[in-house]
GUMAR-685153 format. One record per atom (N, C-alpha, C): chain; residue number from 1; residue in three letters; y, x, z. Coordinates in Angstrom, 2 decimals. Layout:
(r A NUM Ala (Y X Z));
...
// end
This chain:
(r A 1 Unk (42.83 -33.43 -64.20));
(r A 1 Unk (42.86 -32.90 -63.04));
(r A 1 Unk (42.07 -33.86 -62.02));
(r A 2 Unk (41.03 -33.27 -61.00));
(r A 2 Unk (40.32 -33.41 -60.31));
(r A 2 Unk (40.48 -34.88 -59.84));
(r A 3 Unk (40.26 -35.85 -59.43));
(r A 3 Unk (40.46 -37.08 -58.54));
(r A 3 Unk (39.24 -37.60 -57.74));
(r A 4 Unk (39.76 -38.08 -56.51));
(r A 4 Unk (39.09 -38.81 -55.67));
(r A 4 Unk (39.11 -39.85 -55.46));
(r A 5 Unk (38.90 -41.30 -55.58));
(r A 5 Unk (39.35 -42.49 -55.49));
(r A 5 Unk (38.57 -43.82 -54.36));
(r A 6 Unk (38.82 -43.69 -53.21));
(r A 6 Unk (38.18 -44.14 -52.43));
(r A 6 Unk (38.52 -45.61 -52.42));
(r A 7 Unk (37.30 -46.46 -52.06));
(r A 7 Unk (37.93 -47.48 -51.88));
(r A 7 Unk (36.91 -48.85 -51.10));
(r A 8 Unk (36.98 -50.02 -50.90));
(r A 8 Unk (36.05 -50.87 -50.00));
(r A 8 Unk (36.29 -51.10 -48.71));
(r A 9 Unk (37.45 -49.94 -48.07));
(r A 9 Unk (37.41 -50.41 -46.51));
(r A 9 Unk (38.31 -51.43 -46.46));
(r A 10 Unk (38.65 -51.85 -45.43));
(r A 10 Unk (38.86 -53.06 -44.63));
(r A 10 Unk (39.10 -53.35 -43.50));
(r A 11 Unk (39.01 -54.84 -42.82));
(r A 11 Unk (38.82 -54.85 -41.98));
(r A 11 Unk (37.74 -55.63 -41.44));
(r A 12 Unk (36.87 -55.69 -40.44));
(r A 12 Unk (35.28 -56.31 -40.61));
(r A 12 Unk (34.99 -56.49 -39.09));
(r A 13 Unk (34.15 -57.56 -38.01));
(r A 13 Unk (33.62 -57.42 -37.18));
(r A 13 Unk (32.72 -57.04 -36.63));
(r A 14 Unk (32.80 -56.56 -35.41));
(r A 14 Unk (31.61 -55.48 -35.04));
(r A 14 Unk (30.31 -56.25 -35.56));
(r A 15 Unk (29.52 -55.52 -35.42));
(r A 15 Unk (28.00 -56.00 -35.86));
(r A 15 Unk (28.12 -56.16 -37.88));
(r A 16 Unk (29.01 -55.88 -38.18));
(r A 16 Unk (29.40 -56.25 -39.87));
(r A 16 Unk (28.98 -54.91 -40.70));
(r A 17 Unk (29.10 -55.17 -42.27));
(r A 17 Unk (29.35 -54.43 -42.80));
(r A 17 Unk (30.18 -54.12 -43.85));
(r A 18 Unk (29.85 -52.91 -44.25));
(r A 18 Unk (30.99 -52.56 -45.83));
(r A 18 Unk (30.42 -51.61 -46.10));
(r A 19 Unk (30.85 -51.52 -47.20));
(r A 19 Unk (30.14 -50.55 -48.64));
(r A 19 Unk (31.58 -49.52 -49.38));
(r A 20 Unk (32.06 -48.32 -49.08));
(r A 20 Unk (32.54 -47.88 -49.54));
(r A 20 Unk (32.11 -47.21 -50.53));
(r A 21 Unk (33.42 -46.70 -51.33));
(r A 21 Unk (32.64 -46.42 -52.66));
(r A 21 Unk (33.44 -44.99 -52.95));
(r A 22 Unk (32.97 -44.10 -53.87));
(r A 22 Unk (33.96 -42.70 -54.05));
(r A 22 Unk (34.01 -42.65 -55.33));
(r A 23 Unk (35.32 -42.99 -56.17));
(r A 23 Unk (34.45 -42.72 -57.83));
(r A 23 Unk (35.51 -41.33 -58.46));
(r A 24 Unk (34.85 -40.35 -59.07));
(r A 24 Unk (35.38 -39.01 -59.37));
(r A 24 Unk (35.70 -39.29 -60.92));
(r A 25 Unk (36.75 -38.00 -61.13));
(r A 25 Unk (36.85 -38.50 -62.43));
(r A 25 Unk (37.48 -36.45 -62.71));
(r A 26 Unk (37.24 -35.83 -63.91));
(r A 26 Unk (37.96 -34.65 -63.63));
(r A 26 Unk (36.97 -33.72 -63.54));
(r A 27 Unk (35.81 -33.89 -62.87));
(r A 27 Unk (34.59 -33.09 -62.59));
(r A 27 Unk (33.72 -33.53 -63.11));
(r A 28 Unk (32.47 -32.56 -63.72));
(r A 28 Unk (30.94 -32.98 -63.73));
(r A 28 Unk (30.42 -33.12 -62.73));
(r A 29 Unk (30.21 -34.34 -62.13));
(r A 29 Unk (29.70 -35.45 -60.99));
(r A 29 Unk (28.78 -35.09 -60.55));
(r A 30 Unk (27.96 -34.68 -61.55));
(r A 30 Unk (26.27 -34.18 -60.87));
(r A 30 Unk (26.34 -33.05 -60.45));
(r A 31 Unk (27.49 -32.32 -60.67));
(r A 31 Unk (26.85 -30.99 -60.38));
(r A 31 Unk (27.93 -30.58 -58.73));
(r A 32 Unk (28.19 -31.53 -58.23));
(r A 32 Unk (28.65 -31.31 -56.95));
(r A 32 Unk (27.88 -32.12 -56.09));
(r A 33 Unk (27.67 -31.08 -54.82));
(r A 33 Unk (27.81 -32.12 -53.87));
(r A 33 Unk (28.84 -33.09 -52.76));
(r A 34 Unk (28.21 -34.15 -52.12));
(r A 34 Unk (29.02 -35.05 -52.08));
(r A 34 Unk (29.16 -34.96 -50.42));
(r A 35 Unk (30.64 -35.88 -50.09));
(r A 35 Unk (30.16 -36.08 -48.54));
(r A 35 Unk (31.28 -37.06 -47.82));
(r A 36 Unk (31.11 -37.70 -47.04));
(r A 36 Unk (32.07 -38.77 -45.76));
(r A 36 Unk (32.46 -37.91 -45.07));
(r A 37 Unk (33.78 -37.72 -44.48));
(r A 37 Unk (34.42 -37.62 -43.09));
(r A 37 Unk (35.43 -38.50 -42.86));
(r A 38 Unk (35.40 -38.59 -41.59));
(r A 38 Unk (36.33 -39.58 -41.11));
(r A 38 Unk (37.14 -39.23 -40.23));
(r A 39 Unk (38.81 -39.75 -39.93));
(r A 39 Unk (39.20 -39.44 -38.74));
(r A 39 Unk (40.01 -40.58 -38.59));
(r A 40 Unk (40.49 -40.29 -37.35));
(r A 40 Unk (41.84 -40.92 -36.24));
(r A 40 Unk (43.01 -40.36 -35.57));
(r A 41 Unk (43.97 -41.28 -36.09));
(r A 41 Unk (44.80 -40.32 -35.50));
(r A 41 Unk (44.98 -39.70 -34.09));
(r A 42 Unk (45.60 -38.55 -34.55));
(r A 42 Unk (45.02 -37.36 -33.19));
(r A 42 Unk (44.12 -36.81 -32.69));
(r A 43 Unk (43.33 -37.30 -33.78));
(r A 43 Unk (41.77 -36.39 -34.10));
(r A 43 Unk (41.17 -35.60 -34.91));
(r A 44 Unk (40.18 -34.57 -35.32));
(r A 44 Unk (40.37 -33.56 -35.74));
(r A 44 Unk (39.19 -34.87 -37.26));
(r A 45 Unk (39.03 -34.36 -38.23));
(r A 45 Unk (38.55 -34.66 -39.14));
(r A 45 Unk (37.36 -34.49 -38.51));
(r A 46 Unk (36.05 -35.61 -38.87));
(r A 46 Unk (34.69 -35.33 -38.69));
(r A 46 Unk (33.89 -35.91 -39.06));
(r A 47 Unk (32.57 -35.09 -39.05));
(r A 47 Unk (31.69 -35.29 -40.65));
(r A 47 Unk (31.03 -36.63 -40.49));
(r A 48 Unk (30.75 -37.57 -41.18));
(r A 48 Unk (29.95 -38.21 -41.21));
(r A 48 Unk (28.60 -38.55 -41.63));
(r A 49 Unk (28.45 -37.72 -43.19));
(r A 49 Unk (27.20 -37.74 -43.98));
(r A 49 Unk (27.41 -36.73 -44.90));
(r A 50 Unk (26.65 -36.77 -45.66));
(r A 50 Unk (26.35 -35.41 -46.75));
(r A 50 Unk (25.38 -36.01 -47.64));
(r A 51 Unk (25.64 -35.34 -49.12));
(r A 51 Unk (24.71 -35.51 -49.94));
(r A 51 Unk (24.63 -33.89 -50.68));
(r A 52 Unk (23.42 -33.56 -51.39));
(r A 52 Unk (22.91 -32.37 -51.54));
(r A 52 Unk (23.54 -32.92 -53.64));
(r A 53 Unk (23.64 -32.32 -54.43));
(r A 53 Unk (23.92 -32.42 -55.66));
(r A 53 Unk (23.09 -33.49 -56.72));
(r A 54 Unk (21.85 -33.02 -56.33));
(r A 54 Unk (20.66 -33.99 -56.56));
(r A 54 Unk (20.43 -35.07 -56.31));
(r A 55 Unk (20.85 -35.27 -54.82));
(r A 55 Unk (21.03 -36.78 -53.96));
(r A 55 Unk (19.93 -36.65 -53.44));
(r A 56 Unk (18.66 -36.06 -53.48));
(r A 56 Unk (17.77 -36.04 -52.77));
(r A 56 Unk (17.70 -35.68 -51.82));
(r A 57 Unk (18.42 -34.58 -50.84));
(r A 57 Unk (18.94 -34.09 -49.32));
(r A 57 Unk (20.31 -34.35 -48.77));
(r A 58 Unk (20.03 -35.63 -47.74));
(r A 58 Unk (21.55 -36.02 -46.86));
(r A 58 Unk (21.21 -35.84 -45.65));
(r A 59 Unk (21.86 -35.98 -45.18));
(r A 59 Unk (22.58 -35.36 -43.80));
(r A 59 Unk (23.56 -36.28 -43.08));
(r A 60 Unk (23.33 -36.86 -41.82));
(r A 60 Unk (24.16 -37.68 -41.54));
(r A 60 Unk (24.47 -37.10 -39.70));
(r A 61 Unk (26.28 -37.62 -39.26));
(r A 61 Unk (26.45 -37.05 -38.12));
(r A 61 Unk (25.48 -38.14 -37.06));
(r A 62 Unk (25.04 -37.72 -35.91));
(r A 62 Unk (24.39 -38.62 -34.78));
(r A 62 Unk (24.47 -40.18 -34.05));
(r A 63 Unk (26.38 -39.99 -34.53));
(r A 63 Unk (26.99 -41.50 -34.15));
(r A 63 Unk (26.53 -42.27 -35.40));
(r A 64 Unk (25.97 -42.27 -36.47));
(r A 64 Unk (26.22 -43.34 -37.62));
(r A 64 Unk (24.86 -42.81 -37.77));
(r A 65 Unk (23.96 -42.25 -37.73));
(r A 65 Unk (21.87 -41.81 -38.45));
(r A 65 Unk (21.65 -43.60 -38.03));
(r A 66 Unk (20.88 -44.19 -38.77));
(r A 66 Unk (20.54 -45.06 -38.82));
(r A 66 Unk (20.96 -46.34 -39.36));
(r A 67 Unk (22.44 -46.32 -39.27));
(r A 67 Unk (23.36 -47.13 -39.60));
(r A 67 Unk (23.90 -47.17 -40.89));
(r A 68 Unk (24.23 -45.75 -41.07));
(r A 68 Unk (24.56 -45.79 -42.84));
(r A 68 Unk (24.10 -44.55 -43.31));
(r A 69 Unk (24.55 -45.52 -44.71));
(r A 69 Unk (23.15 -44.49 -46.41));
(r A 69 Unk (24.66 -44.23 -46.54));
(r A 70 Unk (23.72 -42.66 -47.16));
(r A 70 Unk (24.95 -42.34 -48.46));
(r A 70 Unk (24.16 -42.34 -49.82));
(r A 71 Unk (24.61 -42.84 -50.61));
(r A 71 Unk (23.77 -42.41 -52.06));
(r A 71 Unk (25.20 -41.89 -53.11));
(r A 72 Unk (24.40 -42.07 -54.24));
(r A 72 Unk (25.60 -41.46 -54.96));
(r A 72 Unk (24.78 -42.24 -56.94));
(r A 73 Unk (25.35 -42.73 -57.66));
(r A 73 Unk (25.16 -42.83 -59.28));
(r A 73 Unk (26.04 -41.67 -59.67));
(r A 74 Unk (25.43 -41.10 -60.76));
(r A 74 Unk (25.54 -40.03 -60.95));
(r A 74 Unk (26.23 -40.49 -62.59));
(r A 75 Unk (25.67 -41.58 -62.84));
(r A 75 Unk (26.20 -42.39 -64.35));
(r A 75 Unk (27.79 -42.88 -64.24));
(r A 76 Unk (27.99 -43.07 -62.84));
(r A 76 Unk (29.14 -44.02 -62.33));
(r A 76 Unk (29.95 -43.16 -62.09));
(r A 77 Unk (29.80 -41.96 -61.92));
(r A 77 Unk (30.36 -40.74 -60.99));
(r A 77 Unk (31.12 -41.03 -59.68));
(r A 78 Unk (29.98 -42.09 -58.95));
(r A 78 Unk (30.63 -42.73 -57.88));
(r A 78 Unk (29.50 -41.90 -56.75));
(r A 79 Unk (30.20 -42.20 -55.32));
(r A 79 Unk (29.34 -41.77 -54.33));
(r A 79 Unk (29.88 -42.71 -53.58));
(r A 80 Unk (28.36 -43.65 -52.72));
(r A 80 Unk (28.89 -44.95 -51.76));
(r A 80 Unk (28.56 -44.26 -50.57));
(r A 81 Unk (29.19 -45.08 -49.49));
(r A 81 Unk (28.49 -44.84 -47.96));
(r A 81 Unk (28.33 -46.81 -47.73));
(r A 82 Unk (27.43 -46.60 -47.70));
(r A 82 Unk (26.83 -47.86 -46.74));
(r A 82 Unk (26.77 -47.89 -45.15));
(r A 83 Unk (27.56 -48.79 -44.65));
(r A 83 Unk (27.56 -48.64 -43.29));
(r A 83 Unk (27.41 -50.08 -42.98));
(r A 84 Unk (25.64 -49.88 -42.32));
(r A 84 Unk (25.87 -51.11 -41.36));
(r A 84 Unk (26.07 -51.25 -39.97));
(r A 85 Unk (25.84 -52.20 -39.12));
(r A 85 Unk (26.06 -52.58 -37.89));
(r A 85 Unk (27.28 -51.92 -37.17));
(r A 86 Unk (28.47 -51.91 -37.94));
(r A 86 Unk (29.29 -51.08 -37.49));
(r A 86 Unk (29.93 -52.04 -36.19));
(r A 87 Unk (30.59 -50.46 -35.63));
(r A 87 Unk (31.19 -50.50 -34.05));
(r A 87 Unk (32.39 -50.45 -34.22));
(r A 88 Unk (33.08 -50.83 -33.01));
(r A 88 Unk (34.68 -50.03 -33.22));
(r A 88 Unk (34.97 -49.16 -33.30));
(r A 89 Unk (34.48 -48.35 -32.85));
(r A 89 Unk (34.55 -46.69 -32.90));
(r A 89 Unk (34.16 -46.01 -33.89));
(r A 90 Unk (34.05 -47.10 -34.79));
(r A 90 Unk (33.74 -46.56 -36.31));
(r A 90 Unk (34.86 -46.52 -37.06));
(r A 91 Unk (36.05 -47.14 -36.82));
(r A 91 Unk (37.28 -47.21 -36.88));
(r A 91 Unk (38.19 -46.36 -37.28));
(r A 92 Unk (38.31 -45.35 -38.67));
(r A 92 Unk (39.02 -44.85 -38.79));
(r A 92 Unk (39.88 -44.62 -40.40));
(r A 93 Unk (39.96 -43.60 -40.64));
(r A 93 Unk (40.59 -43.69 -41.97));
(r A 93 Unk (39.10 -42.94 -42.58));
(r A 94 Unk (38.68 -43.49 -43.66));
(r A 94 Unk (37.12 -42.29 -44.59));
(r A 94 Unk (37.73 -41.59 -45.73));
(r A 95 Unk (37.65 -40.86 -45.78));
(r A 95 Unk (37.52 -39.90 -46.96));
(r A 95 Unk (36.21 -38.97 -47.54));
(r A 96 Unk (36.22 -39.11 -48.83));
(r A 96 Unk (35.04 -38.59 -49.51));
(r A 96 Unk (35.54 -37.06 -49.66));
(r A 97 Unk (34.21 -36.53 -50.21));
(r A 97 Unk (34.99 -34.70 -50.93));
(r A 97 Unk (34.08 -34.05 -51.43));
(r A 98 Unk (34.40 -33.26 -52.14));
(r A 98 Unk (33.34 -32.96 -53.34));
(r A 98 Unk (33.43 -31.40 -53.21));
(r A 99 Unk (32.14 -30.90 -53.77));
(r A 99 Unk (32.08 -29.19 -52.99));
(r A 99 Unk (31.52 -28.95 -54.38));
(r A 100 Unk (31.65 -28.37 -55.04));
(r A 100 Unk (30.90 -27.52 -56.41));
(r A 100 Unk (29.75 -26.69 -55.90));
(r A 101 Unk (28.58 -27.02 -56.30));
(r A 101 Unk (27.02 -26.04 -55.50));
(r A 101 Unk (26.31 -26.32 -56.28));
(r A 102 Unk (25.22 -25.36 -56.25));
(r A 102 Unk (24.32 -24.69 -57.08));
(r A 102 Unk (22.98 -24.56 -56.41));
(r A 103 Unk (22.75 -25.13 -55.38));
(r A 103 Unk (21.83 -25.47 -54.82));
(r A 103 Unk (21.10 -26.81 -54.02));
(r A 104 Unk (19.76 -26.75 -53.53));
(r A 104 Unk (19.75 -27.59 -53.04));
(r A 104 Unk (20.05 -27.45 -51.54));
(r A 105 Unk (21.10 -28.34 -51.18));
(r A 105 Unk (21.96 -27.82 -49.73));
(r A 105 Unk (22.71 -29.37 -49.94));
(r A 106 Unk (23.13 -29.87 -48.36));
(r A 106 Unk (24.32 -30.53 -47.79));
(r A 106 Unk (25.33 -29.25 -47.24));
(r A 107 Unk (26.88 -30.25 -47.23));
(r A 107 Unk (27.64 -29.26 -46.73));
(r A 107 Unk (28.63 -30.38 -45.45));
(r A 108 Unk (28.67 -29.35 -44.17));
(r A 108 Unk (28.82 -30.63 -42.91));
(r A 108 Unk (30.54 -30.43 -42.77));
(r A 109 Unk (30.95 -29.32 -42.94));
(r A 109 Unk (32.05 -28.82 -42.14));
(r A 109 Unk (33.26 -28.88 -43.73));
(r A 110 Unk (34.14 -29.53 -43.26));
(r A 110 Unk (35.17 -29.69 -44.13));
(r A 110 Unk (35.90 -28.79 -44.54));
(r A 111 Unk (35.88 -27.53 -44.19));
(r A 111 Unk (36.40 -26.25 -44.76));
(r A 111 Unk (35.64 -25.76 -46.25));
(r A 112 Unk (34.48 -26.23 -45.85));
(r A 112 Unk (33.77 -26.10 -47.25));
(r A 112 Unk (33.25 -27.07 -48.60));
(r A 113 Unk (34.58 -28.05 -48.57));
(r A 113 Unk (34.56 -28.79 -49.56));
(r A 113 Unk (35.96 -28.64 -50.68));
(r A 114 Unk (35.82 -28.78 -51.56));
(r A 114 Unk (36.80 -28.61 -53.06));
(r A 114 Unk (37.65 -29.24 -53.42));
(r A 115 Unk (37.46 -30.78 -53.51));
(r A 115 Unk (38.21 -31.51 -53.38));
(r A 115 Unk (38.24 -32.50 -52.71));
(r A 116 Unk (39.10 -33.24 -52.11));
(r A 116 Unk (39.35 -34.64 -51.35));
(r A 116 Unk (39.65 -35.75 -51.94));
(r A 117 Unk (39.59 -36.87 -51.02));
(r A 117 Unk (40.29 -38.21 -52.13));
(r A 117 Unk (41.32 -38.40 -50.85));
(r A 118 Unk (41.91 -39.94 -51.40));
(r A 118 Unk (43.08 -40.36 -50.28));
(r A 118 Unk (42.88 -40.52 -48.94));
(r A 119 Unk (41.58 -41.29 -49.16));
(r A 119 Unk (41.01 -42.08 -48.08));
(r A 119 Unk (41.21 -43.39 -47.94));
(r A 120 Unk (40.14 -44.19 -46.95));
(r A 120 Unk (40.60 -45.63 -47.09));
(r A 120 Unk (40.20 -46.38 -45.84));
(r A 121 Unk (41.04 -47.02 -45.21));
(r A 121 Unk (41.25 -47.63 -43.83));
(r A 121 Unk (40.16 -48.56 -43.39));
(r A 122 Unk (39.18 -47.82 -42.45));
(r A 122 Unk (37.96 -49.01 -41.73));
(r A 122 Unk (38.72 -49.06 -40.67));
(r A 123 Unk (38.28 -50.39 -40.16));
(r A 123 Unk (38.90 -51.22 -39.10));
(r A 123 Unk (37.79 -52.10 -38.36));
(r A 124 Unk (37.41 -52.04 -37.71));
(r A 124 Unk (36.30 -52.63 -37.13));
(r A 124 Unk (36.72 -53.41 -35.27));
(r A 125 Unk (36.69 -54.67 -35.53));
(r A 125 Unk (37.03 -55.19 -34.20));
(r A 125 Unk (35.78 -55.69 -33.43));
(r A 126 Unk (36.33 -55.91 -32.11));
(r A 126 Unk (35.23 -56.02 -30.94));
(r A 126 Unk (35.01 -57.88 -31.09));
// end
């Protein structure tokens, strides 16, 4: 069965960096568009970043643009999120998601995705 496993979360001070990883199994990774979302208690899950299946088209939420970078390594079936200049408001559980895709586009809405990981906690202290 399909599994997405996130790692790399933790506690970091404001202005620090973290790199999240999401390793996929049970699917042909290169055929899937990928995304990162995050959620804090009492709030809806929100879009963070997305990447098309070719790894060439990306998009970011305005709140993270210029600070976060999404990328992937098809050979390792792994998606990454490099997070720099972290802010306390970035504190959340971060989820990766995969969507079977036939085109050159990324996807911004959680309902568009087929598979989800279990999440990894990121906490940023001020």
